[in-house]
N, C-alpha and C positions, 0 to 999 in steps of 0.2 A: 338766919344762919350766915351772916356775912363773914367772909374770911375762911369759911370751911371748904369742904371739897365740892360743894354744890356750885353750879354755874348760876350767876345772878341773871335774872330776866330784866331787861331794861324797862323803865317805867312806861315809855311810849308803846312798847309791846303789850303791856298789861292794859293800858288805856285803849289800844286798838281792839284787843280781845273783848273788853267790856263794851265798846261801841258796836261790835259785831254781834252783840246779843248776850254776852257773858256777864252782864252786870248783876243779875240775881245770884249767880254762882260766886262772883267776886265779893258781893256783900256778905254772903254766908261764910266763905273761906277766910275773909279778913277777920271776921268775928271769931271763928274757930281757931285760927292759927295766930291771931294777933299780929298780922302782917300788914304793913302799910296803913296803920291806924293813927300814926302820929304826924307824919310829914304833911304840913299844911298845903303845900303846892300840889301834891298828888291828890290829896283829899278834895281840894277845890276842883281840880280838873275832872276827877272821877264823878263828882256830883253834878257837874255840868253835863257830862256824858249821860248820866241817868236822866236829868231833866230833858235833854234833847230826845232821848228815847221815849219818855212819857209823852212829850208833846207830839212826837211823830205818831205814836200809837193812838193818841187822842184824835189827831187829824185823820188818820186812816179810818178810825171808828166813825167819826162824824161823816166822812165821805161815804162810807159804806151804808150808814143809816139813811143819808139823804138819797142815795142811789136806789136803795130798796123800797123807799117810801114814795118814790115818784116825784119828789120835789125838785 
């Protein structure tokens, strides 16, 4: 709703919220509201954030598993 009465949220704020754990909600809301689904630079940065989160979660899971199995 660009140009309406709503205040626009800067892309870096959206990316920061996604980085802080909001990526599942961002994926769902972008599909529901068809928002930020076309701009290539935003999509690229968003998916980089998602990949970083997945890698971090995998690293934590691996560390937890190694710790709990005494290796």
